[in-house]
C-alpha positions in Angstrom: 0.1 0.1 0.0 2.8 2.3 0.8 4.5 1.6 -2.3 1.6 2.6 -4.4 1.1 5.6 -2.6 4.8 6.7 -3.2 4.4 6.1 -6.9 1.3 7.9 -7.2 2.7 10.8 -5.3 5.7 11.0 -7.4 3.9 10.7 -10.8 1.6 13.9 -9.4 4.8 15.9 -8.6 6.3 15.4 -11.9 3.0 16.2 -13.7 2.5 19.5 -11.5 6.3 20.4 -12.3 5.5 19.9 -16.0 2.4 22.1 -16.2 4.1 24.8 -14.2 7.1 24.9 -16.4 4.8 24.9 -19.4 2.5 27.6 -17.9 5.2 30.1 -17.4 5.5 31.2 -21.0 3.8 34.3 -22.4 3.0 32.4 -25.7 4.6 29.5 -27.6 7.3 29.9 -30.1 7.0 27.5 -33.2 8.9 27.3 -36.5 5.6 27.4 -38.6 1.8 27.3 -38.1 0.1 29.2 -35.5 1.7 30.9 -32.3 0.4 30.6 -28.9 -2.5 32.7 -27.5 -2.7 34.6 -24.1 -5.8 36.2 -22.5 -3.7 38.2 -20.1 -1.2 41.1 -20.8 2.3 40.3 -22.2 3.3 39.0 -25.7 1.5 36.5 -27.8 3.5 33.5 -29.2 5.9 34.1 -32.1 6.2 32.2 -35.2 8.5 32.0 -38.4 5.9 31.5 -40.7 2.1 31.3 -40.7 -0.1 33.3 -38.2 1.5 35.0 -35.0 -0.1 34.4 -31.7 -3.1 36.5 -30.6 -3.5 38.3 -27.4 -6.3 40.2 -25.6 -4.1 42.9 -24.2 -0.5 43.7 -24.8 1.5 42.8 -28.0 0.3 40.5 -30.7 2.8 37.8 -31.8 5.5 38.4 -34.3 5.9 36.5 -37.6 8.5 36.6 -40.2 6.2 35.9 -43.0 2.3 35.4 -43.1 0.2 37.6 -40.8 1.0 39.3 -37.6 -0.9 38.5 -34.5 -4.1 40.1 -33.7 -4.7 42.0 -30.4 -7.9 43.6 -28.9 -5.9 46.6 -27.3 -2.3 47.6 -27.7 0.0 47.2 -30.8 -0.8 44.7 -33.3 2.0 42.2 -34.3 4.7 43.1 -36.8 5.6 41.0 -39.8 8.7 41.0 -42.0 6.3 40.3 -45.1 2.7 39.8 -45.8 0.0 41.7 -43.9 0.6 43.5 -40.6 -1.5 42.4 -37.6 -4.9 44.0 -36.9 -5.9 45.5 -33.6 -9.2 46.9 -32.2 -7.8 49.8 -30.4 -4.2 51.2 -30.3 -1.7 50.9 -33.2 -2.3 48.8 -36.2 0.5 46.0 -37.1 3.6 47.3 -39.0 4.9 45.4 -42.2 8.2 45.6 -43.9 6.8 44.4 -47.3 3.5 43.7 -48.6 0.2 45.7 -47.9 0.2 48.3 -45.2 -2.8 48.9 -43.0 -5.7 51.1 -44.0 -6.5 54.3 -42.3 -9.7 56.5 -42.1 -9.9 59.5 -44.0 -12.2 62.7 -44.8 -15.2 61.8 -46.7 -16.0 63.5 -50.2 -18.2 66.5 -50.2 -21.5 66.4 -52.2 -20.7 67.4 -55.8 -22.9 70.4 -55.6 -21.1 71.9 -52.7 -19.7 75.3 -53.5 -17.5 77.7 -51.3 -19.7 80.0 -49.4 -22.8 77.9 -49.8 -24.9 77.6 -46.7 -24.5 74.6 -44.2 -25.7 73.5 -41.0 -24.2 72.0 -37.8 -25.5 68.6 -38.8 -23.5 68.4 -42.0 -20.5 66.4 -42.2 -17.5 68.6 -41.8 -14.7 68.9 -42.9 -15.1 67.1 -46.3 -12.8 66.9 -49.4 -13.7 68.7 -52.6 -12.3 68.2 -56.0 -9.9 71.0 -57.0 -7.2 72.1 -59.5 -7.3 70.9 -63.1 -9.4 68.2 -64.1 -7.0 65.8 -66.1 -9.3 62.7 -65.9 -9.5 62.8 -69.6 -5.8 61.9 -69.5 -6.1 59.1 -66.9 -5.0 61.4 -64.1 -6.4 61.4 -60.5 -8.1 64.5 -59.2 -6.6 66.8 -56.6 -8.7 67.5 -53.6 -8.8 70.2 -50.9 -11.0 70.3 -47.5 -14.1 72.5 -46.9 -15.3 73.2 -43.4 -18.9 74.3 -42.4 -18.0 77.4 -40.2 -20.0 80.1 -38.5 -20.2 83.1 -40.9 -20.3 86.7 -40.0 -22.8 87.4 -42.8 -25.8 85.7 -44.0 -26.1 82.7 -44.0 -25.3 81.9 -40.4 -23.1 79.0 -41.3 -21.5 78.5 -44.7 -18.9 76.3 -46.2 -15.3 77.6 -46.3 -13.3 75.8 -49.0 -10.7 78.7 -49.2 -8.8 78.6 -45.9 -9.5 74.9 -44.6 -6.4 73.7 -46.5 -4.4 73.3 -49.5 -5.6 71.8 -53.0 -3.3 68.7 -53.0 -2.6 66.4 -55.9 -1.9 62.8 -55.5 1.6 61.5 -55.5 0.8 59.7 -58.8 -0.4 62.7 -60.7 2.0 63.2 -63.6 2.7 67.0 -64.0 4.7 66.8 -67.3 1.8 68.2 -69.6 1.3 71.2 -67.2 4.9 72.8 -67.0 4.8 76.5 -66.8 8.4 76.6 -68.2 8.9 78.2 -70.6 6.3 80.7 -69.7 3.1 79.8 -71.5 1.3 82.0 -74.0 -1.8 83.9 -73.3 -5.1 82.1 -73.8 -7.3 82.9 -76.8 -8.8 86.4 -76.5 -12.4 85.0 -76.0 -12.4 83.5 -72.5 -12.2 79.8 -72.3 -14.9 78.1 -70.4 -13.3 75.2 -68.4 -14.6 71.8 -69.4 -16.4 73.0 -72.3 -14.4 74.9 -74.8 -12.8 72.5 -77.4 -9.1 72.5 -78.5 -6.6 70.4 -80.5 -3.1 69.2 -79.3 -0.5 68.9 -82.1 0.0 65.2 -83.1 -3.1 64.4 -81.3 -1.6 64.3 -77.8 -3.9 63.6 -74.9 -2.7 66.7 -73.0 -0.7 69.8 -73.6 -1.2 73.3 -75.2 -0.9 75.1 -71.8 -1.9 78.8 -71.9 -2.9 81.3 -69.3 -1.6 83.9 -66.7 -1.5 84.4 -63.1 -2.1 88.3 -63.6 -4.7 88.5 -66.6 -8.0 86.8 -66.7 -7.7 83.6 -68.9 -10.8 81.5 -68.4 -14.3 81.3 -66.8 -15.5 78.7 -64.3 -18.6 77.0 -64.4 -20.6 79.8 -62.9 -19.2 82.0 -65.9 -16.9 84.1 -63.5 -13.8 85.2 -65.1 -10.7 83.8 -63.5 -6.9 84.4 -63.5 -4.8 81.0 -64.0 -4.0 78.4 -66.7 -5.4 76.1 -69.1 -4.3 72.8 -70.8 -6.0 70.8 -73.6 -7.0 67.6 -72.3 -8.4 64.9 -74.5 -10.0 67.7 -76.9 -11.4 70.1 -74.2 -9.6 72.9 -72.1 -9.4 72.1 -68.4 -8.4 75.1 -66.3 -7.4 76.1 -62.7 -6.4 79.1 -60.9 -2.7 79.8 -60.5 -2.9 78.9 -56.8 -4.4 75.3 -57.7 -2.4 74.7 -60.8 0.0 71.6 -60.4 3.4 72.9 -59.9 
């Protein structure tokens, strides 16, 4: 009877020691597959490939390739390649190669929105409005600028401000080759061009070119038929114009 009791006690001690040794780690490290998970603070398991360990708080598991670990709060796992880890709060996972995380941005304004138009406190503000030269006819992306609904000192009580809320910014992919102001472009035709309406022809049938205009003399009229200083380019058979301030430099 004593011999049996001693054997059971010895086996129980070895089992307990093994569980304690195993339970002390914050997350398993494996060569491939999925890293260990942890529900408390600390670091999720690391993995050479596959998916890094997940964690409720703290830092998600790291991975050389594949997907970084996910985390409810704190920092998402980093990854050498593939997709960075996701996180509910805190900082999204980083990635050296592959696809970076997405981030929220300013919504586009209604297409009918104009500077100084009336707005209300319930309107989404700020919002982004198209600006600059419309070179979509040459396969170019649009520039945008922010507009803000602000309290006005004149009627209406609140109005959109698309002049002071921010600059007109062109995407990094916008090719400015056709819009160079060097050498100084000639004056536009004597009859004011209406942007987006007046037809034109480029030498050799080029999609864009024939820049004209001036920063000191009215060169075109906008959609409201107001005369403007600025520049125009012939884009796919139609003049597209913008103020000197919003011209792609």
